N, C-alpha and C positions, 0 to 999 in steps of 0.2 A: 504493500499499500504506500503510495507516494504521500509524503508529508513535507511541508515546509512550515516551520514554527518560529515565528518572530518573537522577540522579547526585548526589553530594555527601554520602552517608551515611558513617558511620564510627563509631569508638569515641572517645568524648570524656568528660572527667571531669564530675562535677555542677557546675552553675553556668556551664557553657560556652555558647557560641553556635555554631550551625551553619546554613548555608543549603543547602537543597536546590533542585535544578534539574530541570525536566522540558521536554524539547524535543519538540514535536509536529510530525508531518508527515503528509501524505496526507488532510487534511480541512481545512475552513475554520476554522483556528485563530482568527483575529482576531474572528470573530463567535460564538465558542464561550464557554459558561461552563465554567470549569476549576476542579477542585477537588483537594484533597489529603485522603487518607484514611490511616489507619493501623490495623494490626493487631497488637495485642499477643498474644503467644504464648498460646494457649489461650482466646482471646476472639474476638468477632466483629469484622469490620472496622468502623471507625467514621469518621464524617466529622469532619475537623479544621477545614477552612476552604474557602470557595469564592470565586471572583472572577468577576464577569459580564463580558460583552463591553466594558461600560463599567467601567474599572478602579477607578472610585470606588465601585462596587457590591461590597462584600465582606461576609462574615459569618464568624464564629468560633464553634466549639463546644467545650463542656467546658473542659478546663484549657488549652486554646490561647488562650483570651480573656486579652488583657493581656500574653501572652508571645510569641505568634507573630504574624508579619506575612506575608500573601500578596500577591504583586504579579505583574505580567506585563510582558513586553517583546514586543510584537507583531512588530516587524521581525525579531526573532530567534526568533519562535514559541516562546517560552519563558515558563514560569510558575515562580515561586520561592515557597519557603517559608523565611522566615527565622525561626529558632527561638532564643530567648533564655532564659537562666536555666534551662537544661535540668536535669531531675530523672531519677533512675533510672526512674521510672514512665513516662517518655516513650520508653523502650526499646520499639522496635516496628519493623516493616517498614512504610515509608511509601510510598504509592501515589498516583500521579497519574491523574486521570480526566477525560475529556471528558464533560460532562453533556449530555444531549439528551432531549427529550420522548419520542422514539422509542427504546426500549431497544436496538433493533438498531443504533443510531447512538452508542451509548455505548461508550467505549473505555477500556481500562485499560493503565497501564504495567506493567512487570515487577516494580517495587518496589525499594526501596533500604533497606538495614538501617541503623538508628541504634541505637547502644547507648551508654547513659549509665552509666558505672561508673567508680569510682575504682580 
């Protein structure tokens, strides 16, 4: 059974750092490109960052550039998103995704809420 389980969300003040985790199971995690998306209330889900099976292959999108860092620990089958200098506009539900060229083999986690507020 395929599972992606995110954790690490919460309520933090502006300027804080937070690290999200996503544990994958039921598929070939080590050879998978993994990604973090987020969905701000009332907006479409957007890509934040992805990391290839080669952990040196990463890319960042939008306001994540320069503030967020994606990494992976294959023995733990876990992908991380370290978020620094958080802003209220980073408030969103953050989702982990397994990328695949075959849409039927793309998987999503259930999401974790991040709220940035004083």
